[in-house]
C-alpha positions in Angstrom: -40.7 -7.9 15.0 -41.8 -4.4 14.1 -45.2 -2.7 13.9 -45.5 0.9 12.9 -43.2 2.7 15.5 -42.7 -0.3 17.8 -39.8 -2.7 17.4 -39.2 -5.7 19.7 -36.0 -7.6 20.2 -35.7 -11.2 21.4 -32.6 -13.4 21.6 -29.1 -12.3 20.6 -29.5 -8.7 19.7 -27.6 -5.4 19.6 -28.9 -2.0 20.6 -26.8 1.1 20.8 -27.4 3.9 23.3 -24.2 6.0 22.9 -20.5 5.6 22.5 -19.7 5.8 26.2 -22.5 3.6 27.6 -24.0 0.7 25.5 -22.2 0.4 22.2 -21.3 -2.6 20.0 -22.0 -5.2 22.7 -24.6 -7.9 21.8 -26.8 -9.4 24.5 -29.1 -12.3 24.9 -32.4 -11.1 26.2 -35.2 -8.7 25.5 -35.3 -5.2 24.0 -37.8 -2.6 23.0 -37.6 0.5 20.8 -40.4 3.0 20.5 -40.5 5.9 18.0 -43.8 7.8 18.3 -43.4 11.0 16.3 -40.2 12.8 17.5 -39.9 10.9 20.8 -37.5 8.0 21.2 -37.4 5.3 23.8 -35.1 2.2 24.0 -34.7 -0.4 26.7 -32.9 -3.7 27.1 -32.4 -6.5 29.6 -30.3 -9.6 29.1 -27.0 -11.4 29.5 -23.9 -9.8 28.1 -21.5 -12.7 28.9 -21.7 -16.3 30.0 -19.7 -17.7 32.9 -16.4 -19.3 31.9 -14.2 -21.4 34.1 -10.6 -22.4 33.3 -10.5 -25.8 31.6 -6.9 -27.0 31.4 -8.0 -29.8 29.0 -9.4 -27.4 26.5 -7.5 -26.2 23.5 -9.1 -22.8 23.7 -7.3 -20.4 26.0 -10.3 -18.5 27.4 -10.1 -16.2 30.4 -12.2 -17.1 33.4 -15.2 -14.9 33.9 -18.5 -14.6 35.7 -21.9 -14.3 34.0 -22.7 -10.7 33.3 -26.3 -9.3 33.2 -27.3 -5.8 32.2 -30.2 -3.5 31.7 -30.5 -0.1 30.2 -32.9 2.7 29.2 -32.5 5.5 26.6 -35.0 8.3 26.3 -34.8 11.2 24.0 -36.4 13.7 21.6 -35.4 14.0 17.9 -36.7 17.1 16.2 -35.8 18.9 13.0 -33.3 21.3 14.6 -31.7 19.0 17.1 -32.0 16.1 19.5 -31.2 15.2 23.1 -30.9 11.8 24.8 -30.5 10.6 28.3 -29.0 7.1 28.8 -28.8 4.9 31.8 -26.9 1.6 31.7 -26.1 -0.9 34.4 -24.2 -4.2 34.4 -23.4 -6.6 37.2 -21.5 -9.9 37.4 -23.5 -12.6 39.2 -22.4 -15.5 41.3 -23.6 -18.6 39.5 -24.0 -21.7 41.7 -21.3 -20.5 44.1 -18.8 -20.0 41.3 -15.8 -18.1 42.7 -12.8 -17.1 40.6 -11.1 -14.9 43.3 -8.3 -17.5 43.6 -7.6 -16.8 39.9 -7.5 -13.1 40.4 -10.9 -12.5 38.9 -13.4 -10.4 40.9 -17.1 -9.7 40.3 -17.8 -6.2 38.9 -20.7 -3.9 38.8 -21.0 -0.7 36.7 -23.5 2.1 36.2 -23.2 4.6 33.4 -25.2 7.8 32.9 -24.8 9.9 29.8 -26.5 12.8 28.1 -26.0 13.4 24.4 -27.4 15.9 22.0 -27.3 17.7 18.7 -28.4 21.3 18.0 -28.6 23.4 14.8 -28.1 27.1 15.5 -29.3 29.1 12.6 -28.3 28.0 9.1 -24.6 27.8 9.6 -23.7 26.2 13.0 -24.3 22.7 14.2 -23.3 21.5 17.7 -22.9 17.9 18.9 -21.9 16.7 22.4 -21.9 13.8 24.8 -21.1 13.8 28.5 -20.9 10.5 30.5 -20.1 9.4 34.1 -19.1 5.8 34.7 -19.1 4.5 38.3 -17.7 1.0 38.7 -16.9 -1.3 41.6 -14.1 -3.6 40.5 -14.9 -6.0 43.5 -18.5 -6.0 44.6 -17.5 -8.0 47.7 -15.3 -5.2 49.0 -16.4 -3.1 52.0 -19.1 -0.5 51.6 -18.4 3.2 52.0 -21.2 5.7 52.9 -21.4 8.3 50.2 -24.2 9.6 48.0 -22.7 12.1 45.5 -22.4 12.7 41.8 -19.5 10.3 41.6 -21.7 7.3 42.5 -24.7 8.8 40.7 -26.4 9.8 44.0 -26.8 6.3 45.3 -27.7 4.5 42.1 -24.7 2.3 42.7 -23.1 1.4 46.0 -19.7 2.9 46.8 -17.1 0.3 47.9 -13.4 0.4 48.6 -12.8 -0.8 45.0 -14.9 2.1 43.6 -13.9 4.3 40.7 -15.7 7.1 39.0 -14.5 8.6 35.8 -15.9 11.0 33.1 -15.9 11.2 29.4 -16.7 14.2 27.2 -16.7 14.9 23.5 -17.9 18.0 21.6 -17.9 19.1 18.0 -18.9 22.2 16.1 -19.7 22.2 12.4 -19.9 25.4 10.3 -21.8 24.9 7.1 -21.5 27.1 4.0 -22.5 26.8 0.4 -19.3 25.1 -0.9 -18.7 22.7 2.1 -18.2 22.8 5.8 -15.6 23.3 8.6 -15.4 21.5 11.9 -13.7 21.5 15.3 -13.7 18.4 17.5 -12.6 17.8 21.1 -12.7 14.6 23.2 -11.4 13.8 26.7 -11.7 10.5 28.5 -10.4 10.1 32.0 -7.9 7.4 32.9 -9.6 4.2 34.0 -12.9 5.1 32.3 -14.8 1.9 31.5 -18.2 0.8 30.5 -19.1 -2.9 30.7 -21.5 -2.3 27.8 -18.8 -1.3 25.3 -16.5 -3.8 23.8 -13.6 -1.3 23.9 -13.0 2.3 25.0 -9.6 3.8 24.7 -9.2 5.9 27.9 -6.7 8.3 29.3 -6.6 10.5 26.3 -7.4 14.0 25.0 -8.0 14.5 21.3 -8.3 17.7 19.3 -8.9 17.9 15.6 -9.7 20.4 13.0 -10.8 19.9 9.4 -13.3 20.5 6.6 -14.9 19.4 3.4 -14.8 21.6 0.3 -16.4 21.3 -3.1 -15.1 24.3 -5.1 -16.6 23.0 -8.4 -19.1 20.3 -9.2 -16.4 17.9 -10.4 -14.0 18.3 -7.5 -14.4 17.5 -3.8 -11.7 17.8 -1.1 -11.7 16.6 2.6 -8.9 17.3 5.1 -8.4 16.8 8.8 -5.5 17.4 11.2 -5.5 16.4 14.9 -3.4 15.7 17.9 -4.0 13.1 20.6 -2.2 12.9 24.0 -2.4 10.3 26.7 -1.3 10.5 30.4 -3.6 13.5 30.8 -3.4 13.2 34.6 0.5 13.2 34.4 0.7 10.3 36.7 2.3 7.7 34.4 6.0 7.4 33.6 5.4 7.2 29.9 3.6 9.8 27.7 2.4 9.3 24.1 1.5 12.0 21.6 0.0 11.2 18.2 -0.3 13.7 15.3 -2.8 12.5 12.6 -3.4 14.1 9.3 -5.4 13.1 6.2 -6.3 14.6 2.8 -8.8 13.1 0.3 -9.6 14.4 -3.1 -12.1 13.2 -5.8 -12.2 14.6 -9.3 -14.7 13.6 -12.0 -12.9 14.0 -15.3 -16.0 13.1 -17.3 -19.1 11.0 -17.1 -16.9 7.9 -17.6 -13.7 8.8 -15.8 -12.9 9.4 -12.2 -9.8 10.1 -10.2 -9.2 9.9 -6.5 -6.3 10.7 -4.2 -5.7 9.9 -0.5 -2.9 11.0 1.8 -2.6 10.1 5.5 0.1 10.7 8.1 0.5 9.3 11.6 3.2 10.4 13.9 3.4 8.8 17.4 5.9 10.3 19.9 6.5 8.4 23.2 8.4 10.1 26.0 9.9 7.8 28.7 10.6 9.8 31.9 13.1 9.0 34.7 14.2 5.8 33.1 17.5 4.4 34.2 19.6 2.4 31.8 22.3 0.0 33.1 25.1 2.1 31.8 23.9 5.7 31.8 21.1 7.7 33.5 18.8 9.7 31.4 16.0 12.1 32.4 14.0 11.0 29.4 14.1 9.3 26.1 11.9 10.4 23.1 10.8 7.7 20.6 8.8 8.6 17.5 7.2 6.5 14.8 6.2 8.2 11.5 3.8 6.5 9.0 2.8 8.0 5.7 0.4 6.5 3.1 -0.5 7.7 -0.4 -3.2 6.2 -2.5 -4.1 7.0 -6.1 -7.0 5.5 -8.1 -8.2 6.0 -11.7 -11.3 4.5 -13.1 -12.8 4.5 -16.6 -16.2 2.9 -17.4 -17.4 3.0 -21.0 -21.1 2.9 -21.9 -20.5 -0.5 -23.6 -19.4 -2.0 -20.3 -15.7 -1.9 -20.8 -13.8 -0.7 -17.8 -10.2 0.1 -16.7 -9.1 0.6 -13.1 -5.7 1.6 -12.0 -4.8 1.6 -8.2 -1.5 2.5 -6.7 -0.4 3.0 -3.1 2.8 3.7 -1.3 3.4 3.6 2.5 6.6 4.4 4.5 7.4 4.1 8.1 10.4 5.2 10.1 11.5 5.3 13.7 13.1 8.3 15.4 15.0 8.2 18.7 16.0 11.6 20.2 15.6 13.4 16.8 17.8 10.8 15.0 16.3 8.4 12.4 16.9 4.7 13.2 18.2 3.4 9.8 17.5 -0.3 10.3 13.8 0.3 11.2 12.8 2.1 8.0 10.6 0.3 5.5 8.4 1.0 2.5 5.6 -0.7 0.7 4.5 -0.2 -2.9 1.3 -1.8 -4.3 -0.1 -1.3 -7.8 -2.9 -3.0 -9.8 -4.3 -2.6 -13.3 -7.6 -4.2 -14.0 -9.4 -4.5 -17.4 -12.9 -5.8 -18.1 -14.3 -6.2 -21.6 -17.7 -7.7 -22.3 -17.6 -9.3 -25.8 -21.4 -9.8 -25.7 -24.2 -10.1 -23.3 -23.1 -13.6 -22.3 -19.3 -13.6 -22.8 -16.7 -11.3 -21.1 -13.0 -11.3 -20.4 -11.2 -10.0 -17.4 -7.4 -9.4 -16.9 -5.2 -7.8 -14.3 -1.6 -7.2 -13.3 -0.6 -6.7 -9.7 2.8 -5.6 -8.3 3.9 -5.6 -4.7 7.2 -4.4 -3.3 8.6 -4.3 0.2 11.9 -2.9 1.2 13.8 -2.4 4.4 17.4 -2.6 5.6 17.3 -6.4 5.6 15.5 -7.4 2.5 14.0 -6.3 -0.8 11.0 -8.4 -1.9 9.0 -8.0 -5.2 5.9 -9.9 -6.4 4.3 -9.7 -9.8 1.0 -11.4 -10.5 -0.8 -11.3 -13.9 -4.1 -13.0 -14.3 -6.6 -13.7 -17.1 -10.1 -15.1 -17.1 -13.2 -15.4 -19.2 -16.9 -15.8 -18.2 -19.9 -17.2 -19.9 -23.5 -16.7 -19.0 -26.6 -18.3 -20.4 -29.6 -16.3 -19.2 -30.0 -16.9 -15.5 -29.3 -20.7 -15.5 -25.7 -21.2 -16.4 -22.6 -19.4 -15.4 -19.0 -20.6 -16.2 -15.6 -19.0 -15.6 -12.1 -20.2 -16.6 -8.9 -18.4 -15.9 -5.3 -18.6 -15.0 -3.0 -16.5 -12.8 0.8 -16.4 -12.4 2.8 -15.2 -9.4 6.5 -14.3 -9.6 8.2 -13.8 -6.3 11.8 -12.6 -6.0 14.3 -11.2 -3.5 17.4 -9.2 -4.3 17.3 -10.0 -8.0 17.1 -13.7 -7.3 14.1 -15.8 -8.3 12.7 -17.5 -5.3 9.3 -18.8 -6.1 7.0 -19.1 -9.1 3.4 -20.3 -9.0 0.9 -21.0 -11.8 -2.8 -21.4 -10.9 -5.4 -22.4 -13.6 -9.0 -22.5 -12.3 -12.4 -23.5 -13.6 -15.8 -22.8 -12.0 -19.4 -23.2 -13.0 -22.9 -22.9 -11.7 -26.2 -24.2 -13.0 -29.7 -23.4 -11.7 -32.3 -26.2 -12.1 -35.9 -25.6 -12.9 -37.0 -26.3 -9.3 -34.6 -23.6 -8.0 -31.9 -26.0 -6.8 -28.3 -25.0 -7.7 -25.3 -27.2 -8.7 -21.9 -25.5 -8.5 -18.4 -26.7 -9.2 -15.0 -25.1 -8.5 -11.7 -26.7 -9.6 -8.2 -25.3 -9.1 -4.7 -26.6 -9.8 -1.7 -25.0 -8.2 1.8 -25.6 -9.5 4.4 -24.2 -7.1 8.1 -24.1 -7.9 10.6 -23.0 -5.3 14.2 -22.3 -6.4 16.8 -22.9 -3.7 20.5 -22.1 -3.6 22.5 -23.7 -6.3 20.5 -25.7 -8.9 18.1 -27.3 -6.4 14.4 -26.8 -7.1 11.4 -27.9 -5.1 8.2 -28.5 -7.1 4.8 -28.9 -5.5 1.5 -29.5 -7.3 -2.0 -29.7 -5.9 -5.5 -30.1 -7.5 -8.6 -29.2 -5.6 -12.1 -29.7 -6.8 -15.4 -28.9 -4.9 -18.9 -29.9 -6.0 -21.9 -28.4 -4.2 -25.6 -28.9 -4.4 -27.9 -26.2 -3.0 -31.5 -27.0 -2.1 -34.1 -24.3 -2.3 -37.1 -24.9 -0.2 -40.2 -23.0 -1.3 
């Protein structure tokens, strides 16, 4: 429920504090958000996770876990030229009715996260954003206590035990705005082992640096680009190291009021270095493995004032593996996807739609191609009756040999009764022919019809 600048939360809810504290994790409990003027206040208390014991008779393979309760507070100020927030989050596993999972290798945890985040606009050109967080966690709250009150355990807000860990996370960015676009620099560093029990997933042990910008040289053209590098093993304590180089380029061009063209290119290169690794035959100081992925997308769209539209979409992606500067031939592959769609309204109540799709996949072992044309027509009678009939065909082949062919006619309709109730029907027939070696052919046919009645309660 909400009233003016007060919002209450009850039951299964989701409140976000920051990326490094409470983010993306739903809870069952109570929450409160206050927004009086420029001030901001948020709080929550509830259960993050139910207790789960191992049930050998269950088909679900769920990991054993304790019930996890949490509370948190976020306070901040959000003005016209900037904002600043202080976040405190705490979570703890509780012992429900003497439940112990130590024999299964599961220990009760407790976690305290403190973070400060802010944004600041400096003049008319520069914008700064940052977040700094400290996460203190005991991975076994039954371990022996250690006397220590310092920044690592947030000056006593959480007890320090022999299973204690304290890690930091920091991200900053600077945006430079100008009349035709902007330019930005980003940096992020997350310590190895950083964890928040209020976040579903945090990728730790990394340092990421990126640079990019957005440009609009003319009204019809916009361009966005970014290039970055990410390294793990920042403490240099692991045997393996991974470096990723990521790049992207997006472009949108408005040809006219009815025509648009867009382009996207992305590149991902991952390089893994395995140090001091001994093979059974030879000894090597290190092995360098790289994986390169590139994707190109192109889209054209035409929309006429009468409602007629044409859309053409094409994409190509390639990937290759490199070992010690040599491309591994049998691990190269490429994908091509194209689709042409056409929509033509014959009148206010009747329209036709058609499309042709192509998909191709190629590597050293196989070459697969799929072609799928489809056609359908729709009929509408005011807001009461809607009907659609169509047919699609799929042609699947490998190495110039026809492997499978499928025909799929379908019919659907929906009618709204005067009382608001809705009757709908969907009927589909699938004819599937599979061509085997020689003159053998497998034929499969299936007809599926669904009839639904929806009741509207007023």
